[in-house]
C-alpha positions in Angstrom: 19.1 7.8 -14.6 22.4 7.5 -16.6 24.4 4.4 -15.4 26.8 1.9 -17.0 26.8 -1.9 -16.9 29.9 -1.9 -14.7 28.3 0.4 -12.2 25.1 -1.7 -12.1 27.2 -4.8 -11.7 28.9 -3.2 -8.8 25.5 -2.2 -7.1 24.2 -5.9 -7.7 27.4 -7.6 -7.0 27.1 -9.3 -10.4 29.3 -10.3 -13.4 29.3 -8.4 -16.7 29.1 -10.4 -19.9 29.8 -8.1 -22.7 30.6 -4.4 -22.9 30.9 -3.0 -19.3 30.9 0.6 -20.6 27.4 0.5 -22.2 25.0 2.9 -20.6 21.3 2.9 -19.9 18.8 5.7 -18.9 15.7 3.8 -18.5 14.0 0.5 -17.7 11.8 -1.8 -19.9 10.1 -5.1 -20.2 12.3 -7.6 -22.1 9.8 -8.0 -24.9 9.6 -4.2 -25.3 13.3 -3.4 -24.7 14.9 -0.6 -26.8 18.4 0.8 -27.0 19.4 2.6 -23.9 17.2 0.6 -21.6 17.8 -2.2 -19.0 15.6 -5.2 -18.4 15.8 -8.7 -16.8 15.1 -12.3 -17.6 13.6 -14.4 -14.8 10.6 -16.3 -16.1 11.5 -19.3 -18.5 8.5 -18.3 -20.7 10.4 -15.2 -21.7 13.6 -16.9 -22.7 13.2 -16.4 -26.4 13.0 -12.6 -26.0 16.6 -12.4 -24.9 17.8 -13.1 -28.4 15.5 -10.5 -29.9 15.3 -7.8 -27.3 16.8 -4.3 -28.2 17.6 -3.5 -24.7 21.2 -2.6 -24.0 21.5 -4.5 -20.7 19.8 -7.7 -19.4 20.0 -8.9 -15.9 20.1 -12.7 -15.9 20.6 -15.5 -13.3 24.0 -17.1 -13.1 22.4 -20.5 -14.1 21.2 -19.0 -17.4 23.1 -20.6 -20.4 22.2 -18.9 -23.7 21.4 -21.2 -26.6 22.1 -18.6 -29.2 24.1 -15.3 -29.4 22.9 -12.5 -27.2 23.5 -9.0 -28.5 22.8 -7.2 -25.3 25.3 -7.0 -22.4 24.2 -9.3 -19.7 24.8 -9.0 -15.9 24.7 -12.4 -14.0 23.4 -12.4 -10.5 22.0 -15.0 -8.2 18.4 -13.7 -8.5 17.5 -11.6 -11.5 14.0 -10.7 -10.2 15.2 -9.4 -6.9 18.1 -7.7 -8.6 15.9 -5.8 -10.9 13.8 -4.8 -8.0 16.9 -3.2 -6.6 17.4 -1.3 -9.8 13.8 -0.1 -9.7 14.4 1.2 -6.2 17.5 2.9 -7.2 15.9 4.5 -10.2 13.0 5.6 -8.0 15.4 7.2 -5.5 17.1 9.2 -8.2 13.8 10.4 -9.5 12.7 11.6 -6.0 16.0 13.2 -5.2 14.8 16.8 -5.0 15.4 19.6 -2.5 14.7 23.2 -1.9 11.6 25.3 -1.2 9.6 26.3 -4.3 7.5 29.5 -4.5 4.8 30.3 -3.9 4.5 28.2 -0.6 3.9 29.0 3.0 6.1 28.0 5.9 4.4 29.2 9.1 5.9 30.6 12.3 7.7 28.1 14.4 8.2 25.4 11.7 11.5 23.4 12.0 12.9 21.2 9.3 15.9 19.1 8.8 18.4 19.0 5.8 17.4 18.4 2.1 13.8 19.4 2.5 11.8 19.4 -0.7 8.7 21.6 -0.5 6.8 21.9 -3.7 5.0 25.0 -4.9 1.5 26.0 -3.6 2.1 24.0 -0.4 1.3 25.1 3.2 3.0 24.1 6.4 1.2 25.2 9.6 2.5 26.7 12.9 5.0 24.7 15.1 5.2 21.7 12.7 8.4 19.6 13.0 9.8 18.0 9.8 12.9 15.6 9.8 15.7 15.2 7.3 15.2 14.4 3.6 11.5 14.9 3.6 9.8 15.3 0.3 6.5 17.3 0.1 5.2 17.6 -3.4 3.1 20.6 -4.7 -0.3 21.5 -3.5 0.1 19.7 -0.2 -1.5 20.9 3.1 0.2 20.2 6.5 -1.6 21.7 9.6 -0.3 23.0 12.9 1.8 20.9 15.4 2.3 18.1 12.9 5.4 15.9 13.2 6.9 14.2 10.2 10.0 11.8 10.5 12.9 11.4 8.3 12.9 10.3 4.7 9.1 10.5 4.6 7.4 11.4 1.2 4.1 13.3 0.8 2.9 13.2 -2.9 1.0 16.1 -4.5 -2.2 17.0 -2.9 -1.8 15.1 0.4 -3.7 16.6 3.4 -2.3 16.3 6.9 -4.5 17.8 9.6 -3.3 19.3 12.8 -1.6 17.3 15.5 -1.0 14.2 13.3 2.3 12.4 13.8 4.0 10.6 10.9 7.1 8.4 11.4 10.2 7.8 9.3 10.4 6.3 5.8 6.7 6.7 5.2 4.9 7.3 1.9 1.7 9.2 1.7 0.3 9.3 -1.9 -1.8 12.0 -3.6 -5.2 12.8 -2.3 -4.8 11.1 0.9 -6.2 12.7 4.1 -4.7 12.1 7.5 -6.4 13.4 10.6 -9.9 14.6 9.3 -12.7 14.4 11.9 -14.0 11.0 13.0 -17.7 10.4 12.3 -19.2 11.3 15.6 -22.7 12.6 16.0 -25.2 12.5 18.8 -28.9 12.2 18.1 -31.2 14.8 19.6 -34.9 14.4 20.4 -36.0 16.4 17.5 -34.3 14.0 15.1 -31.3 16.2 14.3 -27.8 15.5 15.3 -25.1 17.3 17.3 -21.5 16.9 16.3 -19.2 15.3 18.9 -15.9 17.2 18.9 -13.0 15.0 17.7 -10.1 16.2 19.7 -7.6 13.2 19.4 -5.1 12.7 16.7 -3.6 10.2 14.2 -0.2 8.4 14.8 1.4 6.7 11.8 4.5 4.8 12.7 7.6 4.2 10.7 7.8 2.4 7.2 4.1 2.8 6.5 2.8 3.4 2.9 -0.7 4.8 2.3 -2.3 4.7 -1.2 -4.1 7.6 -2.9 -7.4 8.9 -1.7 -7.3 6.9 1.5 -8.7 8.6 4.7 -7.5 8.0 8.3 -9.7 9.8 10.7 -8.5 11.4 13.9 -9.7 10.0 17.3 -12.4 11.3 19.4 -10.0 11.0 22.3 -6.7 9.5 22.2 -5.2 8.4 18.9 -6.1 6.5 15.7 -2.9 4.4 15.2 -1.2 2.8 12.1 1.6 0.7 13.3 5.0 0.2 11.7 5.2 -1.5 8.3 1.4 -1.3 7.6 0.5 -1.0 3.9 -2.8 0.5 2.9 -4.1 0.5 -0.7 -6.0 3.3 -2.5 -9.5 4.4 -1.3 -9.6 2.8 2.2 -11.5 4.3 5.1 -10.0 4.0 8.6 -12.4 5.5 11.1 -11.6 7.2 14.5 -9.8 5.3 17.3 -8.9 2.3 15.0 -5.6 0.5 15.5 -4.0 -1.4 12.7 -1.2 -3.7 13.8 2.3 -3.8 12.4 2.9 -5.3 8.9 -0.7 -5.6 8.1 -1.8 -5.0 4.6 -5.3 -4.0 3.4 -6.5 -3.8 -0.1 -8.7 -1.0 -1.8 -12.1 -0.1 -0.9 -12.1 -1.6 2.6 -13.8 0.3 5.4 -13.0 -0.1 9.1 -15.4 1.3 11.6 -14.6 3.1 14.8 -12.6 1.6 17.6 -12.0 -1.7 15.7 -8.5 -3.2 16.6 -6.7 -5.1 14.0 -3.7 -7.3 14.8 -0.3 -7.6 13.2 0.6 -9.5 10.0 -3.0 -9.6 8.8 -4.0 -9.7 5.1 -7.3 -8.1 4.3 -8.7 -8.2 0.7 -10.6 -5.4 -1.2 -14.1 -4.3 -0.3 -14.0 -5.8 3.2 -16.3 -4.1 5.7 -15.3 -4.3 9.4 -17.7 -3.1 12.1 -16.6 -1.1 15.0 -15.5 -2.1 18.5 -14.3 -5.6 17.6 -10.9 -7.2 17.7 -9.2 -9.0 14.9 -6.3 -11.1 16.0 -2.8 -11.6 14.6 -2.1 -13.4 11.2 -5.8 -13.2 10.2 -6.7 -13.6 6.5 -10.0 -11.9 5.3 -11.1 -12.6 1.8 -12.3 -9.8 -0.5 -15.9 -8.6 -0.1 -16.2 -10.2 3.4 -18.4 -8.5 6.0 -16.9 -8.9 9.4 -19.3 -8.4 12.2 -17.5 -10.2 15.0 -14.2 -10.4 16.6 -11.8 -13.0 15.0 -9.2 -15.0 16.7 -5.5 -15.2 15.9 -4.8 -17.1 12.7 -8.3 -17.4 11.4 -9.1 -17.2 7.7 -12.6 -15.9 6.9 -14.9 -15.3 3.9 -18.5 -14.3 3.1 -21.0 -11.9 4.6 -21.5 -12.3 7.4 -18.0 -13.8 7.7 -17.5 -17.5 8.3 -14.6 -19.8 8.3 -13.0 -19.8 4.8 -13.2 -23.6 4.5 -16.8 -23.6 5.6 -17.7 -20.9 3.1 -15.9 -22.7 0.2 -17.8 -26.0 1.0 -21.1 -24.1 1.4 -20.8 -22.2 -1.8 -21.0 -25.4 -3.8 -24.4 -25.8 -2.2 -25.3 -22.2 -2.8 -24.9 -22.5 -6.6 -27.0 -25.8 -6.6 -29.7 -24.5 -4.2 -32.5 -24.3 -7.0 -31.9 -27.8 -7.9 -31.6 -29.1 -4.4 -35.0 -27.4 -3.6 -36.6 -29.0 -6.6 -35.3 -32.4 -5.6 -36.7 -31.9 -2.1 -40.1 -30.9 -3.6 -40.1 -33.9 -5.9 -39.1 -36.2 -3.0 -42.0 -34.7 -0.9 -44.5 -35.3 -3.7 -43.3 -38.8 -4.1 -43.6 -39.5 -0.3 -47.1 -38.1 -0.2 -48.2 -40.2 -3.2 -47.1 -43.4 -1.3 -48.8 -42.5 2.1 
């Protein structure tokens, strides 16, 4: 990224204070700024750094009034934090602006793809797969037969997309993630062994979904495992067969969701949560980290603990959990005192 203060101000609809021609090529923290970098000032705790930073450009709020001389060029905006986020997005788009098919790679019979495809080396695309415009597939990725991938979706290195999976527009699938592997389906036999139940469904990932590294989304036994639009999944999550995750729900790392569970929209689920199969979690639910969910949860509930209980009940109970040895001792002492007086 090579861009001037004037160009940045035009992007952010801001005002330049200083040299509009000064250029930057990287981003930095304000306390670690160096020549040729751009940073921002938002938190009042960092105000002193604006006078010592070596960064070439600092984005500041219009309300900021310097107490001393500032050597860096400043760009005044309404909200410096949001403005810097836009610059981060801009820089990331430039970094990801690749196209072309690298070799060696395999594009099988019947594959169709739109404009500006990037296919990294040592990648494989199976038969009859359909890929939209501006899709970026990084090296060492696998895409099976009959897959559909929408416009502007990114698959980072080492992603694995099994056959019949459908991925929408503007999705991001990070490295090591597996979409469409077999659900965990086995039938017990009389001799104690197990027979595999064929998993012949698929996975549907709707638009604007981001899935972190090393997460697995299993294909359905029948029908579809569905990740609705706007869902954000962290690294190392297990989504089992026939699960449905509602739109704009976020799930943190190391959570496991068992088969056929239905999760509503706008839920927030913490890390290391376990959710049993065949239950329904309503909309706008909050599940605290390390909670074990063994029952259905109604809309708007907030739960914690294992087994899960209402968050407020858990918080009150935890006070007594910590004091349980003392409470038991007091009860024993009280019992002895009563027995002496009988």
